[in-house]
C-alpha positions, 0 to 999 in steps of 0.5 A: 562464472558463465560470463567469465567462460564467455569472455575466455571463449571470445579471447581464445577464438581471437587467439585461434584466428591469429595463428594463421602465420605461425609455423606451428599454426595447426598445433596452437590453433587446435589448442586454442580452439579446444579451449574456446570450445569448452569455454563456449559450452560452459558459457552458453550450455553449462548443463551439457557438461554436468556429468557423463562423458562430457565432464570426463573429457573436460577433466582430461583436457584440464589435466592435459592443460596442466601438463601443457603449462608445465611443458611450455612454461617459459624459461626465459628470464623476465618472459612477462615483459613485452620486450621479451615475449614480443621476440621470444616465441617460447615465452608467448607459447608458455603464456598462451598455454597458461591462458588456455589452462585457466579458461578450461579450469573456469569451464570446469568450475562452471560445469560443476553441480551447484551443490559441489561448488565451493 
């Protein structure tokens, strides 16, 4: 799980970097950046997320991410096809929010105490 967290961290950092020409770059840079931060901590220092306020804050971000997936989920038919998401920003935003949610979920699972893991 730590390796997967690191992969998501790198991926989300790259997503953050390519927001420079987006009209809402600050919003999406923050969303991707927060996801990258959690994945980085889970990948390199998972013990820091084992309990207390960091675990609570991570859980809050996970819930907000789930809400974001529902809010930004693309309503465009066939949004997963390249010819659709290449030109439709709402499709890209929905898929991006889903990727952030999965990354934060992986960080959350990585930070669970060993006895509580599935």
